[in-house]
C-alpha positions in Angstrom: 84.3 90.1 118.3 84.9 93.8 117.7 83.9 94.6 121.3 86.5 92.4 122.9 88.6 94.3 125.4 92.2 93.1 125.6 94.2 93.5 128.8 97.2 95.9 128.3 99.7 93.1 128.9 97.7 90.5 127.1 100.7 89.4 125.0 103.6 90.1 127.4 106.7 88.0 126.8 105.2 86.3 123.7 107.0 85.9 120.5 104.8 86.4 117.4 105.6 86.1 113.7 103.4 88.1 111.3 103.7 87.5 107.5 102.9 90.4 105.2 103.8 92.7 108.1 104.9 95.7 106.0 101.5 97.3 105.5 97.7 96.9 105.7 96.3 94.4 108.2 99.7 92.9 108.9 101.3 96.1 109.9 98.3 97.0 112.1 98.4 93.6 113.7 102.2 93.8 114.4 101.9 97.2 116.0 98.9 96.2 118.0 100.5 93.0 119.3 103.6 94.9 120.2 101.5 97.5 122.1 100.2 94.6 124.2 103.7 93.4 125.1 104.7 90.9 122.3 108.0 90.7 120.6 107.4 90.7 116.9 109.1 89.0 114.0 108.1 91.1 111.0 108.2 89.0 107.8 107.6 90.6 104.4 109.2 91.2 101.0 109.8 94.9 101.1 112.5 95.9 103.6 111.6 99.6 103.5 108.0 98.9 104.7 109.2 96.5 107.4 111.6 99.1 108.7 108.7 101.6 108.9 106.7 99.2 111.1 109.9 98.4 113.1 110.4 102.1 113.8 106.7 102.7 114.7 106.9 99.9 117.3 110.1 101.2 118.8 108.8 104.8 118.9 105.7 103.6 120.7 107.8 101.9 123.4 107.1 98.3 122.3 109.6 95.5 122.7 112.4 95.5 120.0 111.1 93.6 117.0 113.0 91.6 114.4 112.9 91.9 110.6 113.0 88.9 108.4 112.7 89.7 104.7 111.2 87.0 102.5 109.3 86.9 99.3 106.8 84.0 99.7 106.3 83.9 95.9 109.8 82.4 95.4 110.6 80.9 98.8 111.6 77.3 99.0 111.2 74.7 101.7 114.8 75.3 102.7 114.1 79.1 103.1 111.3 78.3 105.6 113.5 75.8 107.4 116.2 78.4 107.7 113.6 80.9 109.1 112.4 78.4 111.7 116.0 77.6 112.7 116.7 81.3 113.1 113.6 81.8 115.3 114.6 78.9 117.4 118.2 80.1 117.8 117.2 83.8 118.6 114.1 83.3 120.7 113.9 79.6 121.7 110.2 79.3 120.9 107.3 80.8 118.9 104.1 81.7 120.7 102.1 83.0 117.8 102.0 82.8 114.0 99.7 85.1 111.9 99.4 84.1 108.3 98.5 87.4 106.8 100.5 87.7 103.5 98.4 87.1 100.4 98.3 87.6 96.7 95.0 88.6 95.0 95.6 87.6 91.4 92.7 88.6 89.1 88.9 88.5 89.0 88.6 86.4 85.9 86.4 83.5 84.6 87.9 80.1 85.3 88.3 79.3 81.6 90.3 82.5 81.0 92.4 82.5 84.1 96.1 83.1 83.4 98.0 80.0 84.4 101.1 81.9 85.6 99.1 84.1 87.9 97.1 81.0 89.1 100.4 79.4 90.2 101.7 82.5 92.0 98.4 82.9 94.0 98.4 79.3 95.1 102.1 79.5 95.9 101.7 82.5 98.2 98.3 81.9 99.8 98.4 78.1 100.2 101.8 76.6 99.7 103.5 79.4 101.6 101.2 79.0 104.5 101.7 75.2 104.6 105.5 75.4 104.3 105.8 78.1 106.9 103.5 76.3 109.4 105.3 73.0 108.8 108.7 74.5 109.4 107.6 76.4 112.5 105.8 73.5 114.2 108.8 72.4 116.3 109.3 75.9 117.7 105.6 76.4 118.2 105.6 73.2 120.2 108.1 74.7 122.6 105.5 77.4 123.6 103.2 76.6 126.6 100.4 78.4 124.8 100.8 78.8 121.0 98.3 80.2 118.5 98.3 79.8 114.7 95.9 82.1 112.9 95.2 81.7 109.2 93.7 84.7 107.4 90.7 83.6 105.4 88.1 85.3 103.1 84.4 85.2 102.6 84.9 83.8 99.1 87.0 81.0 100.6 84.0 79.8 102.6 81.5 80.3 99.8 82.8 80.4 96.3 81.6 83.2 94.0 82.0 83.7 90.2 85.3 85.2 89.0 87.2 84.9 92.2 89.3 82.1 90.9 92.6 81.2 92.5 92.2 83.6 95.4 88.9 82.0 96.6 90.2 78.4 95.9 93.4 79.0 97.8 91.5 80.2 100.9 89.0 77.3 100.7 92.0 75.0 100.9 93.5 77.1 103.7 90.3 76.7 105.7 90.5 72.9 105.3 94.2 72.9 106.2 93.4 74.8 109.3 90.8 72.2 110.3 93.2 69.3 109.6 96.1 70.9 111.6 93.8 71.8 114.5 92.5 68.2 114.7 96.1 66.8 114.5 97.5 69.1 117.2 94.6 69.4 119.6 95.2 66.5 121.9 99.0 66.2 121.9 100.3 69.8 121.8 99.5 73.3 123.3 98.9 74.7 119.8 95.5 76.0 118.8 94.7 76.7 115.1 91.9 78.9 113.8 91.0 81.0 110.8 89.9 84.6 110.7 88.0 86.4 108.0 88.8 90.2 108.4 85.8 91.2 106.3 85.8 94.4 104.2 88.9 96.4 105.2 90.5 99.5 103.6 93.7 97.8 102.2 95.6 98.0 99.0 94.3 94.5 98.1 90.7 95.6 98.7 91.1 98.6 96.5 92.4 96.4 93.7 89.5 94.0 94.1 86.8 96.7 94.3 88.2 99.8 92.4 84.8 101.5 92.4 84.3 101.2 96.2 84.5 104.3 98.4 87.3 103.3 100.8 85.7 105.5 103.5 82.8 103.0 103.6 84.8 100.1 104.9 86.7 99.5 108.2 90.3 100.5 108.6 92.8 97.8 109.7 93.1 99.2 113.2 89.3 98.9 113.6 89.3 95.1 113.5 92.3 94.3 115.8 90.1 93.1 118.7 89.7 89.8 116.9 93.4 89.4 116.3 94.2 90.1 119.9 91.6 87.6 121.1 92.9 84.8 118.9 96.6 85.5 119.7 96.1 85.8 123.5 95.2 83.4 126.2 91.5 84.3 126.3 91.0 82.1 123.2 92.4 79.0 124.9 90.0 76.1 124.2 89.1 77.3 120.8 90.7 75.4 117.9 89.6 74.4 114.5 87.1 77.3 114.4 86.3 79.9 111.7 86.1 83.4 113.1 84.9 86.7 111.6 86.6 90.0 112.6 83.5 92.0 111.9 
């Protein structure tokens, strides 16, 4: 996947929404998509970070992006409906949706896991992904070639001790991806897949592995080939599949 070579205009004229677009993998994906012609909707909770990505895209000559501040931790179904209505009004369709925003929580035994943190992790990683996808389906259906990509994790595919709500939320996301793909495959132009980025030097990774040397893992920019492949037309025909970026 890392050796995929994307055409320079791979995403020309496509409208793509990226959650958690303010830093890390989300910011790298947004800038990479824009560099290949896409118009980005940058969703995140910190306006300052979104503005920095916005400026980087404009300085690089990409299409003018849009900023949509939203805190997934407290967002309601109405907030997602309002977002989808805005996308429909401003762009008329949505060609790509990258679910990248996530909350890590804590590495704690199940019997000691803090219930408040549990609820927040499930809210951001699972409920938020469901509510956003559900709200955006009507505008995704207006695209002739739409792609929904759920970020996953190794521990969501094989549970490991102490990963708690984070791993469980992604196990559920993987199943949700498969259900959506099966529901949408035969009557829409929407493909739905999941992508495990693997070990990447992000703030979340540094929280999860504080003793790890960041120089030993990939940078977000190093894994963008997989993101381009799944967002672009070369992945047509692939839906309901679990991909690895590394």
